[in-house]
C-alpha angles and dihedrals in degrees: 000000000000094000093048091050091048089051092051092049093050096041096050091044090050092051092047093047093047092051093045094049091045089054092051098042102033119009103043096042090049090049091049089052087070126075114281097256092053092044092052092044094055094038094068100059091037091054093048094049093045090052091057089055104034103043095060091044092054093045094047092048090049093049093045092049091049090049091052089052091050090048090059101272093132138248095289087070086056090052092050092046090049092053095052092039091053091069090073099058090036088057093050096044104034108021105031095070089056091046091052092051091049092049096044114131112251094023113155098238092195096053127115088237089059090051090050090050091051090051090048090049090053092051092048091048088056088067089058090050092050095047092049092046091053089050092049095049089048093048091049092048089053092050095045095041096038 
């Protein structure tokens, strides 16, 4: 049971981290290479689809990591679970206000303000990538060293 739960924690964290880093290093910069209206237009469906994938991955990794800790895996599993779990409240508190502004009806998608919001979104998303990467490195160290 412990090994399966560890595997689930690491796998879901790995998938989340890979997707988050891809968004920061590839997808968002490519989007920002377009004019602002195009960038904002493609951001909305991309964001919605990524949410459907990434939210469950973060929650499952968090819950699995917590379970490993409770099953005797040690407090470092708690730390790792906390790092990946933190992306969820960070998204609601720090990123969601920017998302709502970008998705606001009547927004001028070609405006400089929209471009600034997209840049801000990319910077905020980097925090999610870093938190998940820290969790992943910690999870892997626990597996390799454990």
